[in-house]
SELUMKOL-224758 format. One record per residue (C-alpha): x, y negated, z; residue in three letters. Coordinates in Angstrom, 2 decimals, always signed. Layout:
<fidos>
+---------+---------+---------+------+
!       u !       v !       w ! resn !
+---------+---------+---------+------+
!       X !       Y !       Z !  ALA !
...
+---------+---------+---------+------+
</fidos>
This chain:
<fidos>
+---------+---------+---------+------+
!       u !       v !       w ! resn !
+---------+---------+---------+------+
! +156.51 !   -9.94 ! +130.43 !  MET !
! +159.09 !  -12.78 ! +130.28 !  SER !
! +162.65 !  -12.54 ! +129.51 !  GLU !
! +163.62 !  -13.46 ! +133.02 !  THR !
! +161.87 !  -10.32 ! +134.58 !  THR !
! +164.44 !   -8.08 ! +134.18 !  ILE !
! +167.29 !   -8.37 ! +136.84 !  LYS !
! +167.91 !   -5.22 ! +137.90 !  THR !
! +169.34 !   -2.61 ! +135.73 !  VAL !
! +169.50 !   +1.22 ! +136.09 !  GLY !
! +172.04 !   +3.45 ! +134.18 !  VAL !
! +171.48 !   +6.92 ! +134.06 !  ILE !
! +174.75 !   +8.88 ! +132.72 !  GLY !
! +178.05 !   +7.65 ! +133.64 !  LEU !
! +179.97 !   +8.84 ! +130.38 !  GLY !
! +182.34 !   +7.06 ! +127.21 !  LYS !
! +178.68 !   +5.20 ! +126.38 !  MET !
! +176.95 !   +4.62 ! +129.41 !  GLY !
! +180.13 !   +3.45 ! +132.02 !  MET !
! +181.06 !   +0.47 ! +129.60 !  PRO !
! +177.41 !   -0.29 ! +129.23 !  MET !
! +177.21 !   -0.96 ! +133.09 !  ALA !
! +180.29 !   -2.66 ! +132.74 !  ARG !
! +178.99 !   -5.29 ! +130.47 !  HIS !
! +175.53 !   -5.46 ! +132.02 !  LEU !
! +177.48 !   -6.51 ! +135.20 !  ILE !
! +179.74 !   -8.76 ! +133.39 !  ALA !
! +176.07 !  -10.84 ! +132.35 !  LYS !
! +175.30 !  -10.98 ! +136.00 !  GLY !
! +172.69 !   -8.19 ! +135.99 !  PHE !
! +172.60 !   -6.16 ! +139.07 !  ASP !
! +173.09 !   -2.81 ! +138.07 !  VAL !
! +172.73 !   +0.84 ! +140.02 !  VAL !
! +173.71 !   +3.99 ! +138.71 !  CYS !
! +173.34 !   +7.76 ! +138.57 !  TYR !
! +175.79 !  +10.39 ! +137.51 !  ASP !
! +176.11 !  +13.90 ! +138.58 !  ILE !
! +179.54 !  +12.99 ! +138.58 !  SER !
! +180.88 !  +11.57 ! +142.01 !  ALA !
! +184.05 !  +10.67 ! +140.14 !  GLU !
! +182.04 !   +8.84 ! +137.56 !  ALA !
! +179.92 !   +7.04 ! +140.59 !  ALA !
! +182.71 !   +5.63 ! +142.04 !  ALA !
! +184.33 !   +4.27 ! +139.29 !  ALA !
! +181.52 !   +2.43 ! +138.61 !  ALA !
! +181.16 !   +1.66 ! +142.03 !  GLU !
! +184.56 !   -0.26 ! +141.86 !  LYS !
! +183.18 !   -2.03 ! +138.86 !  LEU !
! +180.93 !   -3.31 ! +141.13 !  GLY !
! +177.74 !   -0.89 ! +140.69 !  ALA !
! +175.45 !   +0.07 ! +143.21 !  LYS !
! +175.13 !   +4.02 ! +143.05 !  THR !
! +172.31 !   +6.07 ! +144.06 !  SER !
! +171.65 !   +9.80 ! +145.18 !  LYS !
! +169.08 !  +10.89 ! +142.96 !  THR !
! +167.59 !   +9.01 ! +139.75 !  PRO !
! +164.53 !   +8.79 ! +141.50 !  CYS !
! +166.57 !   +6.61 ! +143.88 !  GLU !
! +167.27 !   +4.23 ! +140.96 !  VAL !
! +163.83 !   +4.14 ! +139.47 !  ALA !
! +162.47 !   +2.40 ! +143.07 !  SER !
! +164.73 !   -0.24 ! +142.80 !  VAL !
! +165.13 !   -0.91 ! +139.28 !  CYS !
! +162.70 !   -3.42 ! +136.67 !  GLU !
! +164.39 !   -1.18 ! +133.37 !  LEU !
! +166.26 !   +1.76 ! +133.98 !  VAL !
! +168.55 !   +3.09 ! +130.35 !  ILE !
! +169.00 !   +6.70 ! +129.86 !  VAL !
! +172.49 !   +7.58 ! +128.54 !  VAL !
! +172.59 !  +11.21 ! +128.84 !  VAL !
! +173.54 !  +14.03 ! +125.84 !  GLY !
! +170.43 !  +15.90 ! +124.90 !  PHE !
! +167.17 !  +16.30 ! +125.35 !  GLU !
! +166.70 !  +19.44 ! +127.69 !  ASN !
! +168.50 !  +16.17 ! +129.75 !  GLU !
! +166.45 !  +13.42 ! +129.40 !  VAL !
! +163.61 !  +15.42 ! +130.23 !  ARG !
! +165.70 !  +16.84 ! +133.67 !  ALA !
! +166.46 !  +13.31 ! +134.36 !  VAL !
! +162.82 !  +12.13 ! +133.66 !  LEU !
! +160.40 !  +15.42 ! +135.37 !  GLU !
! +162.92 !  +16.80 ! +138.22 !  ALA !
! +161.74 !  +16.12 ! +141.82 !  ASP !
! +164.08 !  +13.70 ! +142.19 !  ASP !
! +163.72 !  +12.62 ! +138.96 !  GLY !
! +162.78 !   +8.83 ! +137.32 !  LEU !
! +158.85 !   +9.30 ! +137.29 !  LEU !
! +158.96 !  +10.16 ! +140.90 !  ARG !
! +160.34 !   +6.92 ! +141.72 !  GLY !
! +159.71 !   +4.35 ! +139.37 !  ALA !
! +157.36 !   +1.86 ! +140.25 !  ASN !
! +153.88 !   +0.29 ! +137.87 !  PRO !
! +155.57 !   -1.75 ! +135.41 !  GLY !
! +159.12 !   -0.17 ! +135.45 !  THR !
! +160.76 !   -0.08 ! +131.50 !  ILE !
! +162.41 !   +3.09 ! +130.83 !  VAL !
! +165.11 !   +2.86 ! +128.08 !  ALA !
! +165.92 !   +6.21 ! +126.23 !  ILE !
! +168.88 !   +5.45 ! +125.03 !  ALA !
! +170.34 !   +8.88 ! +124.27 !  SER !
! +169.32 !  +10.36 ! +120.53 !  THR !
! +166.40 !  +12.73 ! +120.74 !  ILE !
! +163.69 !  +13.85 ! +118.32 !  ALA !
! +161.60 !  +11.18 ! +117.44 !  PRO !
! +158.51 !  +13.51 ! +118.44 !  GLN !
! +160.41 !  +14.31 ! +121.82 !  ALA !
! +160.31 !  +10.50 ! +122.56 !  MET !
! +156.53 !  +10.57 ! +121.57 !  ARG !
! +155.86 !  +13.05 ! +124.18 !  GLU !
! +158.08 !  +11.27 ! +126.45 !  ILE !
! +155.79 !   +8.39 ! +126.18 !  GLY !
! +152.79 !   +9.97 ! +127.08 !  ALA !
! +154.24 !  +11.27 ! +130.87 !  LEU !
! +154.05 !   +8.14 ! +131.31 !  ALA !
! +150.22 !   +6.86 ! +130.89 !  SER !
! +149.11 !   +7.36 ! +134.03 !  ALA !
! +152.33 !   +6.21 ! +136.45 !  ARG !
! +152.01 !   +2.71 ! +134.24 !  HIS !
! +155.59 !   +3.56 ! +133.42 !  VAL !
! +156.50 !   +1.87 ! +130.10 !  HIS !
! +158.93 !   +3.79 ! +127.93 !  PHE !
! +161.05 !   +2.20 ! +124.60 !  VAL !
! +163.46 !   +4.01 ! +122.72 !  ASP !
! +167.56 !   +2.30 ! +122.95 !  ALA !
! +169.59 !   +5.14 ! +120.50 !  PRO !
! +173.08 !   +3.40 ! +120.00 !  MET !
! +174.96 !   +3.20 ! +117.16 !  CYS !
! +178.86 !   +2.89 ! +115.88 !  ARG !
! +180.17 !   +4.68 ! +119.10 !  GLY !
! +182.92 !   +4.53 ! +122.09 !  GLU !
! +185.10 !   +1.87 ! +120.77 !  PRO !
! +181.61 !   -0.83 ! +120.38 !  ALA !
! +180.45 !   +0.39 ! +123.81 !  ALA !
! +183.80 !   -0.37 ! +124.94 !  GLU !
! +183.74 !   -3.65 ! +122.92 !  GLN !
! +180.01 !   -4.85 ! +123.65 !  GLY !
! +179.49 !   -4.33 ! +120.32 !  LYS !
! +176.68 !   -1.60 ! +119.67 !  LEU !
! +173.99 !   -1.54 ! +117.49 !  LEU !
! +170.72 !   -0.50 ! +119.05 !  VAL !
! +167.83 !   +0.20 ! +116.78 !  MET !
! +164.53 !   +0.27 ! +118.97 !  GLY !
! +160.73 !   +1.42 ! +119.21 !  GLY !
! +157.75 !   +1.07 ! +121.84 !  GLY !
! +155.76 !   -1.68 ! +122.14 !  GLU !
! +157.28 !   -4.92 ! +121.18 !  GLU !
! +156.59 !   -6.81 ! +124.24 !  GLU !
! +157.81 !   -4.38 ! +126.06 !  ILE !
! +161.15 !   -3.84 ! +124.08 !  PHE !
! +161.79 !   -8.14 ! +123.62 !  GLU !
! +161.80 !   -8.02 ! +127.09 !  ALA !
! +165.11 !   -5.55 ! +127.45 !  CYS !
! +166.59 !   -7.41 ! +124.73 !  ARG !
! +169.26 !   -9.57 ! +127.17 !  PRO !
! +170.04 !   -6.54 ! +129.05 !  ALA !
! +170.08 !   -4.94 ! +125.59 !  PHE !
! +172.43 !   -7.99 ! +124.36 !  ALA !
! +175.12 !   -7.33 ! +127.38 !  SER !
! +176.33 !   -4.26 ! +125.41 !  PHE !
! +174.97 !   -4.84 ! +122.14 !  ALA !
! +175.65 !   -7.65 ! +119.49 !  ASP !
! +172.95 !   -6.47 ! +116.54 !  ALA !
! +169.61 !   -5.10 ! +118.00 !  ILE !
! +166.68 !   -4.22 ! +115.76 !  TYR !
! +163.07 !   -3.29 ! +116.86 !  TYR !
! +161.78 !   -0.88 ! +114.20 !  LEU !
! +158.32 !   +0.15 ! +115.30 !  GLY !
! +156.30 !   +2.03 ! +117.47 !  ALA !
! +157.86 !   +4.57 ! +120.20 !  LEU !
! +160.00 !   +7.06 ! +118.49 !  GLY !
! +160.93 !   +5.03 ! +115.58 !  ALA !
! +164.50 !   +3.78 ! +116.82 !  GLY !
! +164.72 !   +7.53 ! +117.28 !  GLN !
! +163.96 !   +7.77 ! +113.60 !  VAL !
! +166.43 !   +4.97 ! +112.67 !  GLY !
! +169.29 !   +6.90 ! +114.52 !  LYS !
! +168.45 !  +10.09 ! +113.07 !  MET !
! +168.79 !   +9.12 ! +109.41 !  ILE !
! +172.13 !   +6.48 ! +110.67 !  ASN !
! +173.75 !   +9.88 ! +112.09 !  ASN !
! +172.43 !  +11.97 ! +108.67 !  LEU !
! +174.14 !   +9.63 ! +106.66 !  ILE !
! +177.20 !   +9.79 ! +109.26 !  LEU !
! +177.89 !  +13.27 ! +108.84 !  TRP !
! +177.17 !  +13.52 ! +105.04 !  ALA !
! +179.87 !  +10.91 ! +105.06 !  CYS !
! +182.22 !  +12.80 ! +107.21 !  ILE !
! +181.62 !  +15.67 ! +105.33 !  SER !
! +182.25 !  +14.37 ! +101.90 !  ILE !
! +185.57 !  +12.96 ! +103.13 !  ASN !
! +186.73 !  +15.93 ! +104.91 !  TYR !
! +186.67 !  +17.41 ! +101.44 !  GLU !
! +187.90 !  +14.50 !  +98.89 !  GLY !
! +191.08 !  +14.50 ! +101.28 !  LEU !
! +190.86 !  +18.82 ! +101.43 !  LYS !
! +191.36 !  +18.34 !  +97.59 !  LEU !
! +193.60 !  +15.76 !  +97.43 !  GLY !
! +196.21 !  +17.22 !  +99.81 !  SER !
! +195.66 !  +20.69 !  +98.08 !  ALA !
! +196.69 !  +18.61 !  +94.71 !  LEU !
! +200.05 !  +17.35 !  +95.80 !  GLY !
! +198.84 !  +13.50 !  +97.56 !  VAL !
! +199.43 !  +12.36 ! +101.32 !  ASP !
! +196.16 !  +12.71 ! +102.89 !  GLU !
! +196.89 !   +9.59 ! +104.85 !  GLU !
! +198.08 !   +7.43 ! +101.78 !  THR !
! +195.33 !   +8.62 ! +100.03 !  LEU !
! +192.46 !   +7.71 ! +102.64 !  ARG !
! +194.42 !   +3.87 ! +102.82 !  GLN !
! +193.52 !   +3.70 !  +99.33 !  ALA !
! +190.32 !   +4.76 !  +99.59 !  LEU !
! +189.61 !   +2.18 ! +102.17 !  LEU !
! +190.02 !   -0.03 !  +99.30 !  LEU !
! +187.67 !   +1.67 !  +97.14 !  SER !
! +183.85 !   +2.14 !  +95.98 !  SER !
! +184.48 !   +4.93 !  +98.29 !  GLY !
! +184.97 !   +3.22 ! +101.60 !  ASN !
! +182.46 !   +3.95 ! +104.40 !  ASN !
! +182.54 !   +3.86 ! +108.07 !  TRP !
! +183.53 !   +7.61 ! +108.67 !  ALA !
! +186.83 !   +6.98 ! +106.92 !  LEU !
! +187.34 !   +4.23 ! +108.48 !  GLU !
! +187.38 !   +5.20 ! +111.46 !  THR !
! +188.61 !   +8.10 ! +110.72 !  TRP !
! +186.36 !  +10.26 ! +113.18 !  LEU !
! +188.06 !  +14.04 ! +111.92 !  GLN !
! +190.55 !  +14.39 ! +113.78 !  PRO !
! +187.97 !  +14.10 ! +117.16 !  ARG !
! +185.27 !  +16.72 ! +118.30 !  PRO !
! +182.18 !  +16.20 ! +116.52 !  MET !
! +179.79 !  +17.36 ! +119.76 !  PRO !
! +176.57 !  +16.64 ! +118.05 !  TRP !
! +176.94 !  +17.38 ! +114.77 !  ALA !
! +174.52 !  +20.54 ! +115.05 !  GLU !
! +172.19 !  +18.47 ! +116.70 !  LYS !
! +171.72 !  +15.63 ! +115.01 !  ASP !
! +170.94 !  +17.59 ! +111.70 !  MET !
! +168.45 !  +20.20 ! +112.89 !  THR !
! +166.62 !  +17.19 ! +113.97 !  LEU !
! +166.54 !  +15.78 ! +110.96 !  VAL !
! +165.63 !  +19.27 ! +109.03 !  LEU !
! +163.06 !  +19.87 ! +111.72 !  ALA !
! +161.24 !  +16.20 ! +111.33 !  GLU !
! +161.73 !  +17.00 ! +107.54 !  ALA !
! +159.62 !  +20.10 ! +107.50 !  ASP !
! +156.97 !  +18.49 ! +109.80 !  ALA !
! +156.70 !  +15.60 ! +107.12 !  ALA !
! +156.43 !  +18.26 ! +104.36 !  ARG !
! +159.95 !  +17.04 ! +102.80 !  ILE !
! +162.44 !  +18.71 ! +100.96 !  SER !
! +165.55 !  +17.25 ! +101.98 !  LEU !
! +168.45 !  +20.27 ! +100.53 !  PRO !
! +171.42 !  +17.65 ! +100.49 !  LEU !
! +171.03 !  +17.69 ! +104.40 !  ALA !
! +170.91 !  +21.27 ! +104.72 !  GLY !
! +174.42 !  +21.66 ! +102.87 !  THR !
! +175.61 !  +18.62 ! +105.05 !  VAL !
! +174.93 !  +20.82 ! +108.60 !  LYS !
! +176.72 !  +23.58 ! +106.86 !  GLU !
! +179.80 !  +22.00 ! +106.18 !  VAL !
! +179.92 !  +20.23 ! +109.42 !  VAL !
! +179.47 !  +24.06 ! +111.22 !  LYS !
! +182.19 !  +24.83 ! +108.85 !  GLY !
! +184.73 !  +22.56 ! +109.70 !  ILE !
! +184.00 !  +23.19 ! +113.25 !  LYS !
! +184.57 !  +26.38 ! +113.03 !  ILE !
! +188.01 !  +25.97 ! +110.72 !  GLU !
! +189.09 !  +23.21 ! +113.06 !  ARG !
! +188.37 !  +26.01 ! +116.37 !  GLY !
! +185.86 !  +22.94 ! +117.47 !  LEU !
! +183.49 !  +24.22 ! +120.22 !  PRO !
! +179.27 !  +24.58 ! +119.60 !  MET !
! +177.01 !  +22.98 ! +121.28 !  PRO !
! +175.68 !  +24.69 ! +124.34 !  LYS !
! +172.87 !  +21.69 ! +125.52 !  GLY !
! +169.63 !  +21.94 ! +123.53 !  GLY !
+---------+---------+---------+------+
</fidos>
């Protein structure tokens, strides 16, 4: 498959990540076809220059590559397997990239669905968050057949300035899972450290600025995610611990991080996730 094969790209999910991704794809000259359950989001995508479809099935029928950017595994499966889902409309040779963060094992199970339909799956979860999506500077971690993944690289490069192929299907999800484990660990210790400093009479923001110039600096401290909702925290840590159990490895710190993050959300009155 040559790099010039992909000209029409579908984007399923036009939230805080999917919408700017669609915008960058359009800016780089790709024909973009979108779907979202929100009519308002679909209308906004049309204003950017995208075409919209009424179902994921319709998107898949006209695209060489479809990127799925929804929040939870159950949503990914619904987009793929529903009566009006992607797999109903995908042509032989269509590539489906799962940019959502799901379990590596789930990614492999999803990949097995494609064999009878001659559809190719890659996983391409993204790091660096919403500001990077807006700027077109996401990091993509990829898994799947390398030739298929490389065919997607020009499309991914429209919204990402770092793209890593990590291995077989599910490898990208492994990379994202580990990234998020480290992220939530940093968020937890930032919270506890600054809370301690404040209790001992040191101004929180002044201390944070000092730490940014110290060996304690980290990405979460730079972007200071604490004031924002953290909808994916429990999901991410549950994935980590489930994979660790399956691999028969003990990750005691990961278990502690999950409880610390839960405690932060309870203390700040943030909602717990409803998705699966």
